[in-house]
LUMGUFI-708626 format. One record per atom (N, C-alpha, C): residue number from 1; atom name; x, y, z. Coordinates in pm, 1 decimal, always signed. Layout:
# LUMGUFI-708626
<NUM,"CA",<X,Y,Z>> ...
END
This chain:
# LUMGUFI-708626
<1,"N",<+84.4,-118.3,+0.0>> <1,"CA",<+0.0,+0.0,+0.0>> <1,"C",<+89.0,+124.7,+0.0>> <2,"N",<+54.3,+221.9,-80.2>> <2,"CA",<+132.1,+345.2,-88.8>> <2,"C",<+96.7,+440.0,+25.1>> <3,"N",<+199.4,+501.7,+76.9>> <3,"CA",<+180.1,+600.0,+183.6>> <3,"C",<+136.3,+732.9,+121.9>> <4,"N",<+39.1,+797.3,+184.0>> <4,"CA",<-12.4,+924.8,+133.9>> <4,"C",<+80.4,+1039.6,+170.4>> <5,"N",<+78.4,+1143.2,+87.9>> <5,"CA",<+150.3,+1267.0,+117.1>> <5,"C",<+65.8,+1350.2,+212.6>> <6,"N",<+131.4,+1418.6,+306.4>> <6,"CA",<+58.9,+1505.8,+399.5>> <6,"C",<+111.9,+1648.0,+387.6>> <7,"N",<+29.8,+1743.0,+429.9>> <7,"CA",<+61.2,+1886.0,+417.5>> <7,"C",<+137.7,+1937.3,+539.3>> <8,"N",<+180.7,+2062.0,+531.2>> <8,"CA",<+247.7,+2127.8,+643.9>> <8,"C",<+156.5,+2127.6,+766.6>> <9,"N",<+29.8,+2161.3,+745.8>> <9,"CA",<-65.0,+2165.9,+857.3>> <9,"C",<-79.4,+2028.7,+922.4>> <10,"N",<-88.4,+1924.4,+840.0>> <10,"CA",<-105.1,+1789.7,+893.6>> <10,"C",<+19.3,+1741.9,+967.2>> <11,"N",<+137.4,+1773.9,+913.6>> <11,"CA",<+260.4,+1730.1,+980.9>> <11,"C",<+281.1,+1807.2,+1110.5>> <12,"N",<+243.3,+1936.0,+1111.4>> <12,"CA",<+252.3,+2015.2,+1235.2>> <12,"C",<+160.9,+1955.5,+1342.3>> <13,"N",<+40.8,+1918.6,+1303.7>> <13,"CA",<-52.3,+1857.1,+1398.6>> <13,"C",<+1.1,+1722.2,+1446.2>> <14,"N",<+56.2,+1644.1,+1354.5>> <14,"CA",<+112.5,+1512.6,+1388.5>> <14,"C",<+223.5,+1525.8,+1493.1>> <15,"N",<+306.4,+1629.8,+1478.1>> <15,"CA",<+418.9,+1649.1,+1570.1>> <15,"C",<+384.1,+1734.8,+1691.1>> <16,"N",<+266.0,+1800.4,+1687.0>> <16,"CA",<+224.9,+1883.9,+1799.9>> <16,"C",<+299.4,+2015.5,+1807.4>> <17,"N",<+331.3,+2071.8,+1690.5>> <17,"CA",<+401.2,+2200.3,+1685.0>> <17,"C",<+325.3,+2294.3,+1591.7>> <18,"N",<+369.8,+2419.6,+1585.2>> <18,"CA",<+307.4,+2516.3,+1495.1>> <18,"C",<+371.6,+2507.8,+1357.3>> <19,"N",<+301.3,+2558.7,+1256.7>> <19,"CA",<+349.6,+2553.9,+1118.4>> <19,"C",<+486.3,+2619.9,+1102.4>> <20,"N",<+509.1,+2731.0,+1172.2>> <20,"CA",<+636.7,+2801.4,+1160.7>> <20,"C",<+754.3,+2711.1,+1198.7>> <21,"N",<+734.1,+2623.7,+1296.4>> <21,"CA",<+840.5,+2530.3,+1335.7>> <21,"C",<+873.8,+2436.0,+1220.9>> <22,"N",<+773.6,+2392.6,+1148.4>> <22,"CA",<+795.9,+2302.2,+1036.1>> <22,"C",<+883.3,+2369.9,+930.6>> <23,"N",<+847.8,+2492.2,+892.4>> <23,"CA",<+926.9,+2564.5,+792.3>> <23,"C",<+1070.1,+2588.3,+841.2>> <24,"N",<+1084.5,+2621.8,+968.4>> <24,"CA",<+1217.6,+2645.9,+1025.8>> <24,"C",<+1299.7,+2516.5,+1024.9>> <25,"N",<+1236.7,+2404.2,+1058.4>> <25,"CA",<+1307.0,+2275.8,+1061.1>> <25,"C",<+1346.5,+2230.5,+921.1>> <26,"N",<+1266.3,+2262.3,+820.8>> <26,"CA",<+1303.6,+2228.5,+683.2>> <26,"C",<+1434.1,+2299.5,+648.4>> <27,"N",<+1440.5,+2429.6,+678.7>> <27,"CA",<+1559.0,+2509.7,+644.3>> <27,"C",<+1680.0,+2478.8,+731.2>> <28,"N",<+1659.4,+2470.1,+861.4>> <28,"CA",<+1772.9,+2465.7,+953.5>> <28,"C",<+1813.0,+2325.6,+997.7>> <29,"N",<+1720.2,+2231.2,+997.1>> <29,"CA",<+1750.8,+2101.5,+1056.8>> <29,"C",<+1732.4,+1984.0,+961.8>> <30,"N",<+1699.8,+2011.9,+837.6>> <30,"CA",<+1689.6,+1904.1,+740.9>> <30,"C",<+1567.2,+1815.9,+754.5>> <31,"N",<+1456.4,+1871.7,+801.5>> <31,"CA",<+1332.1,+1794.9,+807.6>> <31,"C",<+1302.1,+1741.3,+667.9>> <32,"N",<+1281.4,+1610.6,+653.3>> <32,"CA",<+1256.9,+1555.3,+519.6>> <32,"C",<+1125.4,+1605.7,+461.4>> <33,"N",<+1135.0,+1682.9,+355.6>> <33,"CA",<+1018.9,+1744.1,+292.2>> <33,"C",<+1041.8,+1746.2,+141.8>> <34,"N",<+933.9,+1745.8,+69.0>> <34,"CA",<+939.3,+1746.4,-76.7>> <34,"C",<+854.9,+1861.7,-126.5>> <35,"N",<+915.2,+1945.9,-209.6>> <35,"CA",<+842.4,+2060.1,-264.4>> <35,"C",<+772.7,+2014.9,-391.9>> <36,"N",<+643.4,+2026.2,-392.3>> <36,"CA",<+562.6,+1990.1,-508.1>> <36,"C",<+493.1,+2117.4,-552.9>> <37,"N",<+543.4,+2175.6,-661.1>> <37,"CA",<+496.2,+2308.4,-700.9>> <37,"C",<+542.1,+2408.7,-597.3>> <38,"N",<+448.2,+2478.5,-536.0>> <38,"CA",<+485.2,+2573.2,-430.0>> <38,"C",<+450.2,+2520.8,-290.9>> <39,"N",<+406.8,+2395.7,-284.1>> <39,"CA",<+365.2,+2336.2,-157.3>> <39,"C",<+468.8,+2236.1,-106.5>> <40,"N",<+484.6,+2230.8,+24.4>> <40,"CA",<+568.8,+2129.5,+86.5>> <40,"C",<+481.0,+2010.5,+121.7>> <41,"N",<+530.0,+1890.1,+91.9>> <41,"CA",<+459.2,+1766.2,+124.6>> <41,"C",<+553.7,+1673.2,+198.9>> <42,"N",<+496.7,+1584.5,+278.5>> <42,"CA",<+573.7,+1499.4,+368.7>> <42,"C",<+519.7,+1358.0,+366.5>> <43,"N",<+607.2,+1263.6,+395.8>> <43,"CA",<+569.6,+1125.9,+423.0>> <43,"C",<+586.4,+1106.3,+573.8>> <44,"N",<+480.3,+1061.0,+640.7>> <44,"CA",<+486.2,+1045.0,+786.0>> <44,"C",<+601.3,+953.4,+828.2>> <45,"N",<+625.8,+848.5,+752.7>> <45,"CA",<+732.0,+754.1,+790.1>> <45,"C",<+869.0,+822.6,+787.1>> <46,"N",<+893.2,+908.9,+689.1>> <46,"CA",<+1021.5,+980.6,+680.6>> <46,"C",<+1038.0,+1077.1,+796.8>> <47,"N",<+931.3,+1148.7,+828.3>> <47,"CA",<+936.7,+1246.0,+937.9>> <47,"C",<+953.9,+1174.3,+1071.5>> <48,"N",<+880.9,+1064.4,+1090.8>> <48,"CA",<+895.1,+989.1,+1215.6>> <48,"C",<+1037.3,+934.5,+1231.5>> <49,"N",<+1097.4,+886.0,+1123.3>> <49,"CA",<+1236.5,+838.5,+1129.5>> <49,"C",<+1331.5,+952.7,+1164.0>> <50,"N",<+1307.6,+1069.8,+1107.0>> <50,"CA",<+1389.1,+1188.5,+1134.3>> <50,"C",<+1381.1,+1227.2,+1281.9>> <51,"N",<+1260.0,+1223.4,+1338.0>> <51,"CA",<+1242.5,+1255.6,+1479.7>> <51,"C",<+1314.6,+1152.5,+1565.6>> <52,"N",<+1295.7,+1025.9,+1536.1>> <52,"CA",<+1361.6,+919.6,+1613.6>> <52,"C",<+1514.3,+929.8,+1606.1>> <53,"N",<+1564.7,+979.7,+1494.3>> <53,"CA",<+1709.1,+995.5,+1477.1>> <53,"C",<+1765.7,+1120.5,+1542.1>> <54,"N",<+1681.4,+1197.7,+1609.2>> <54,"CA",<+1728.4,+1316.2,+1680.5>> <54,"C",<+1720.7,+1444.5,+1601.1>> <55,"N",<+1658.7,+1442.1,+1485.2>> <55,"CA",<+1650.9,+1561.3,+1401.8>> <55,"C",<+1575.0,+1677.2,+1464.3>> <56,"N",<+1476.8,+1645.6,+1547.8>> <56,"CA",<+1396.0,+1750.7,+1610.2>> <56,"C",<+1452.6,+1794.5,+1744.0>> <57,"N",<+1564.4,+1737.5,+1782.1>> <57,"CA",<+1625.0,+1770.1,+1911.0>> <57,"C",<+1661.2,+1917.9,+1915.7>> <58,"N",<+1632.4,+1979.9,+2028.3>> <58,"CA",<+1663.5,+2121.3,+2047.9>> <58,"C",<+1814.0,+2140.8,+2043.6>> <59,"N",<+1859.7,+2247.4,+1976.9>> <59,"CA",<+2003.4,+2275.8,+1968.3>> <59,"C",<+2067.2,+2286.5,+2105.5>> <60,"N",<+1994.2,+2336.6,+2205.0>> <60,"CA",<+2049.0,+2350.5,+2339.9>> <60,"C",<+2076.2,+2214.9,+2403.1>> <61,"N",<+2004.8,+2111.1,+2360.5>> <61,"CA",<+2026.8,+1978.2,+2414.5>> <61,"C",<+2150.9,+1913.5,+2354.2>> <62,"N",<+2193.9,+1959.8,+2236.8>> <62,"CA",<+2308.4,+1901.8,+2169.2>> <62,"C",<+2440.2,+1960.5,+2217.5>> <63,"N",<+2435.9,+2081.7,+2271.4>> <63,"CA",<+2558.1,+2149.8,+2314.9>> <63,"C",<+2559.8,+2159.7,+2466.7>> <64,"N",<+2679.5,+2166.3,+2524.3>> <64,"CA",<+2685.7,+2187.8,+2669.1>> <64,"C",<+2632.7,+2326.0,+2704.3>> <65,"N",<+2572.8,+2336.7,+2819.4>> <65,"CA",<+2515.5,+2464.1,+2863.0>> <65,"C",<+2625.2,+2567.6,+2884.7>> <66,"N",<+2599.9,+2688.3,+2838.5>> <66,"CA",<+2692.0,+2799.3,+2859.0>> <66,"C",<+2614.0,+2917.2,+2911.6>> <67,"N",<+2685.0,+3007.1,+2975.4>> <67,"CA",<+2619.5,+3127.0,+3024.9>> <67,"C",<+2588.1,+3218.8,+2907.1>> <68,"N",<+2473.2,+3286.6,+2911.4>> <68,"CA",<+2440.7,+3378.1,+2801.2>> <68,"C",<+2539.8,+3492.7,+2796.5>> <69,"N",<+2570.0,+3536.5,+2674.1>> <69,"CA",<+2662.4,+3647.0,+2655.3>> <69,"C",<+2583.6,+3776.5,+2646.5>> <70,"N",<+2649.3,+3887.3,+2674.4>> <70,"CA",<+2582.8,+4016.2,+2662.1>> <70,"C",<+2597.5,+4097.2,+2788.4>> <71,"N",<+2541.0,+4213.9,+2786.6>> <71,"CA",<+2552.3,+4301.5,+2901.8>> <71,"C",<+2436.5,+4279.3,+2996.0>> <72,"N",<+2461.4,+4309.9,+3120.0>> <72,"CA",<+2357.5,+4300.1,+3221.7>> <72,"C",<+2281.6,+4431.2,+3224.7>> <73,"N",<+2151.0,+4421.9,+3221.4>> <73,"CA",<+2070.9,+4543.5,+3225.0>> <73,"C",<+2065.1,+4599.6,+3366.6>> <74,"N",<+2074.0,+4727.6,+3374.9>> <74,"CA",<+2062.2,+4795.1,+3503.8>> <74,"C",<+1914.4,+4818.4,+3532.6>> <75,"N",<+1879.5,+4814.0,+3657.5>> <75,"CA",<+1740.4,+4839.2,+3694.1>> <75,"C",<+1710.3,+4988.1,+3686.1>> <76,"N",<+1584.8,+5021.1,+3684.8>> <76,"CA",<+1545.3,+5162.2,+3679.6>> <76,"C",<+1596.6,+5237.9,+3801.2>> <77,"N",<+1594.0,+5170.7,+3915.0>> <77,"CA",<+1640.2,+5235.4,+4037.5>> <77,"C",<+1789.2,+5268.3,+4027.2>> <78,"N",<+1869.1,+5174.4,+3977.3>> <78,"CA",<+2012.8,+5197.9,+3961.8>> <78,"C",<+2038.0,+5307.8,+3859.2>> <79,"N",<+1959.6,+5309.6,+3751.1>> <79,"CA",<+1975.3,+5412.8,+3649.4>> <79,"C",<+1941.1,+5549.5,+3706.6>> <80,"N",<+1839.1,+5555.7,+3790.6>> <80,"CA",<+1800.8,+5683.8,+3852.0>> <80,"C",<+1910.3,+5731.6,+3946.3>> <81,"N",<+1973.0,+5639.2,+4020.2>> <81,"CA",<+2081.7,+5675.7,+4110.4>> <81,"C",<+2200.1,+5731.4,+4031.8>> <82,"N",<+2234.3,+5665.1,+3920.6>> <82,"CA",<+2344.2,+5713.8,+3838.8>> <82,"C",<+2314.9,+5853.1,+3785.3>> <83,"N",<+2193.3,+5872.8,+3740.4>> <83,"CA",<+2155.8,+6002.4,+3684.7>> <83,"C",<+2164.0,+6111.2,+3791.2>> <84,"N",<+2135.7,+6076.0,+3914.1>> <84,"CA",<+2138.4,+6173.0,+4022.9>> <84,"C",<+2280.0,+6183.0,+4083.0>> <85,"N",<+2371.9,+6099.2,+4032.8>> <85,"CA",<+2508.1,+6104.0,+4082.6>> <85,"C",<+2525.9,+6036.4,+4216.8>> <86,"N",<+2437.6,+5944.8,+4251.4>> <86,"CA",<+2444.0,+5876.2,+4380.7>> <86,"C",<+2472.7,+5728.2,+4364.2>> <87,"N",<+2566.8,+5692.0,+4280.2>> <87,"CA",<+2600.1,+5551.1,+4257.4>> <87,"C",<+2648.1,+5488.3,+4385.2>> <88,"N",<+2594.1,+5372.3,+4422.8>> <88,"CA",<+2633.9,+5300.3,+4544.5>> <88,"C",<+2754.2,+5215.7,+4519.6>> 
END
């Protein structure tokens, strides 16, 4: 028996995610998808194999945890003290 093609909406429902995640996974994580005209179509068996193989794994789970980079925001109270010249 031939497996039916499913749409983005159907695959999103199957995986329990929103449509935007599906499009992002196609581009960034290699979600198995086939473009037919302007529509993306999927085979459930291919997508299920991809998930089982770790394709849907969050990038944070693949890398060791690191501290976020960037500056620490000052609170409004600290900013008001600086503006008044009363830095503690």
